[in-house]
N, C-alpha and C positions, 0 to 999 in steps of 0.2 A: 469629901463625898464618900459615902458608904460604898463598899465593893461587895459583889455577890459572886459565889461560885456555885455553878449548877452542874451536877454530875449525872451521868446516865440519862440524859435527856433525849427526846425524840422530836424531830421537826414535825409538828402537827399540821400547820398551815403555812403557805408561802404567800408573801405579798410583794409588791414592787420595792418596798423600802426595808425588807428584812423577812422575818418569819416569827411564828409563834412556836415556842418550845414547850413540850409537856414533860414533866418529871414527877416521880412519886415522892411524896414527903410523908413523914409520920406525924400525925396530929393526935394528941391524947391517946397514944397507943394504937391508932388505926391508920392505915395507909390511905392516901387520897391523891388525886391528880392535882398538880399545881401548874398553871400556865404562865409563861413569861413572854412578853413582847420584846424581841431582840431586833435592834436597829443596826443594819449592816448592808454594805454593798456586795458582800460575798454571796455567791449563789449556792443554795442548798435545795434539795428535793424533799418532798414529804416522805417521811419514814426514815430519813437519815438519822443516825445516832451521833450525838454531839456532846462535847464538854465545853462549858462556857464560863468565862470570868469577865466581869465588866462592872461599870458604874451602875449602882442601883437607884432607881427613882420609882415613886408610886404616884399614880394619878387617879382621881375619882372620875369614873366614866358612867354615863347613863345609857340605858338601852330599854327597849320595850320587850317585856317577857313574852316569849312565844306561848307559854302555858297559860298565863293569866291575862295578858294584854296590858298589864300595869307597867308604869314607868319604874324601873329598878336602878339602883346605884351600886357600883362595886369599886373596889380599889384594885386597879390593874398594876401589875409589877412590870416595869420597863427596864431593859438592860441597854445602856449606852456605851459606846467605845468598847465593844466586846473583843476579846481574844477567843476565837472559836477553833477547836480541834475536832476533827472527825473521829468518832468512836472512842475506843480505849487507848488511842495513841497520845492522849493528852498528858502533858507533864505535870499537871496539877491535880 
């Protein structure tokens, strides 16, 4: 299974089964926000700074666009079996 390392991420949303982390990535020379669904029993709060390493999976998800009302599809990045360190204390 592929592994992923996410540095300088922020907890964007919290849910009962984990949280969504947001991190900046460079795509074609421009920075953009990337979101990762992290599955864990550990408790974090929105705004926490985290470093994450875990198993990578991607799933196709459907949603209704708030702008257009159309059904949209996206590939969501999921992180399973994560090792999470708060802030810059991470050893990786």
